[in-house]
C-alpha positions as CSV (number, residue, x, y, z in Angstrom):
1,M,16.3,15.1,9.7
2,L,15.1,14.0,6.2
3,R,11.7,15.0,5.0
4,G,9.1,12.4,4.0
5,N,8.9,11.2,0.5
6,R,5.1,10.6,0.5
7,E,4.4,12.9,-2.5
8,L,7.1,11.2,-4.5
9,W,5.6,7.8,-3.9
10,L,2.1,9.0,-4.7
11,A,3.4,10.6,-7.9
12,F,5.2,7.4,-8.8
13,L,2.0,5.4,-8.1
14,A,0.0,7.8,-10.2
15,M,2.5,7.6,-13.1
16,I,2.3,3.8,-13.0
17,M,-1.5,3.9,-13.1
18,V,-1.4,6.4,-16.0
19,T,1.2,4.2,-17.8
20,G,-1.0,1.1,-17.3
21,L,-4.0,2.9,-18.7
22,Y,-1.9,4.2,-21.6
23,G,-0.7,0.6,-22.2
24,V,-4.3,-0.8,-22.2
25,V,-5.3,1.8,-24.8
26,A,-2.3,1.0,-26.9
27,I,-3.1,-2.7,-26.7
28,L,-6.8,-2.2,-27.5
29,T,-6.1,0.2,-30.5
30,R,-2.9,-1.7,-31.6
31,E,-1.0,1.6,-31.9
32,I,0.5,4.3,-29.8
33,P,-2.4,6.6,-28.8
34,P,-2.2,9.7,-31.2
35,A,-2.3,13.1,-29.6
36,S,-5.2,14.1,-31.7
37,E,-7.6,11.4,-30.6
38,W,-9.8,11.4,-27.5
39,F,-7.4,9.6,-25.2
40,G,-4.2,11.4,-26.2
41,H,-6.0,14.8,-26.2
42,G,-7.5,14.1,-22.8
43,M,-4.1,13.1,-21.5
44,G,-2.6,16.4,-22.7
45,I,-5.4,18.5,-21.3
46,L,-5.2,16.8,-17.8
47,G,-1.4,17.1,-17.8
48,F,-1.7,20.8,-18.8
49,I,-4.1,21.4,-16.0
50,F,-1.7,19.7,-13.5
51,M,1.2,21.8,-14.8
52,L,-0.9,25.0,-14.5
53,M,-1.8,24.1,-10.9
54,T,1.9,23.4,-10.2
55,E,2.9,26.9,-11.4
56,S,0.0,28.9,-10.0
57,L,-1.5,27.4,-6.8
58,Y,1.8,27.0,-4.8
59,S,3.0,30.4,-5.7
60,L,-0.3,32.0,-4.8
61,R,-0.3,30.3,-1.4
62,K,3.3,31.2,-0.8
63,R,2.6,34.9,-1.4
64,S,-0.6,35.2,0.5
65,R,0.2,36.7,3.9
66,S,-3.3,37.5,5.1
67,V,-5.2,34.3,4.2
68,K,-3.9,30.9,5.4
69,W,-5.1,28.2,3.0
70,G,-3.4,25.2,4.8
71,R,0.2,24.4,5.7
72,M,3.0,25.3,3.3
73,S,4.4,21.8,3.6
74,T,1.1,20.3,2.2
75,W,1.1,22.8,-0.6
76,L,4.7,21.9,-1.4
77,Q,3.8,18.2,-1.5
78,F,0.9,19.0,-3.9
79,H,3.3,21.1,-6.0
80,I,5.8,18.3,-6.3
81,F,3.1,15.7,-7.1
82,T,1.5,17.8,-9.9
83,G,4.9,18.9,-11.1
84,L,5.9,15.3,-11.7
85,V,2.6,13.8,-12.9
86,G,1.5,16.7,-15.2
87,P,4.6,16.8,-17.4
88,Y,4.6,13.0,-17.5
89,M,1.0,13.0,-18.9
90,V,2.0,15.7,-21.4
91,L,5.0,13.6,-22.4
92,L,2.6,10.7,-23.1
93,H,0.3,13.0,-25.0
94,T,3.1,13.7,-27.5
95,S,2.9,10.1,-28.9
96,W,6.7,10.2,-28.7
97,K,7.0,12.7,-31.5
98,F,9.2,15.7,-30.7
99,S,9.2,17.7,-33.9
100,G,8.7,21.5,-34.2
101,L,8.4,24.1,-31.5
102,A,6.0,21.9,-29.4
103,G,8.5,19.1,-29.3
104,V,11.3,21.3,-28.3
105,S,9.3,22.9,-25.5
106,T,8.3,19.4,-24.3
107,L,11.9,18.4,-24.1
108,F,12.7,21.6,-22.2
109,T,9.9,20.8,-19.8
110,V,11.5,17.4,-19.2
111,V,14.8,19.2,-18.4
112,I,13.0,21.5,-15.9
113,V,11.3,18.6,-14.2
114,I,14.6,16.8,-13.8
115,S,16.2,19.9,-12.4
116,G,13.3,20.3,-9.9
117,F,13.7,16.7,-8.8
118,I,17.5,17.3,-8.2
119,G,16.7,20.5,-6.4
120,R,14.3,18.8,-4.1
121,Y,16.9,16.2,-3.4
122,I,19.5,18.9,-2.5
123,F,16.9,20.8,-0.4
124,T,16.2,17.7,1.7
125,R,19.9,17.2,2.4
126,I,20.5,20.7,3.9
127,P,20.5,20.4,7.7
128,R,17.8,22.6,9.4
129,T,16.8,23.6,12.9
130,L,13.3,22.8,14.3
131,D,12.1,26.1,13.0
132,G,13.2,25.2,9.5
133,L,16.1,27.6,9.3
134,E,19.3,26.4,7.6
135,I,22.1,25.5,10.1
136,E,25.2,27.5,9.4
137,S,28.4,25.6,8.8
138,T,31.1,26.1,11.4
139,L,33.9,25.2,9.0
140,S,36.2,28.1,8.1
């Protein structure tokens, strides 16, 4: 059974909204928003916070055995949402300039996001039992 794609649709909707806001600022200022001004800087900070939450909160929840802070599936959805929206906001923060170490690390981040997206697609295609265990192949 395929898992729901709610987090992907919400991430896509958030990215459209951020793109719309980015477009409005670009139209009002008549330039691509620079990373050093209030909008570009705020976009980078918020994207960084999302990326930090992506890396830390899901891992903390996954490793906590004694405290149950909600269902793992909800945390995974949150992880996917912030893992898509955060890097997108940081990408917009760059003003489409990828020079130096920061530019290279941004492009590597894009590669990691794409690999995570592909990994999620593969993960949902693996048949599982009702308990969530992978079904072994009977082919020899």
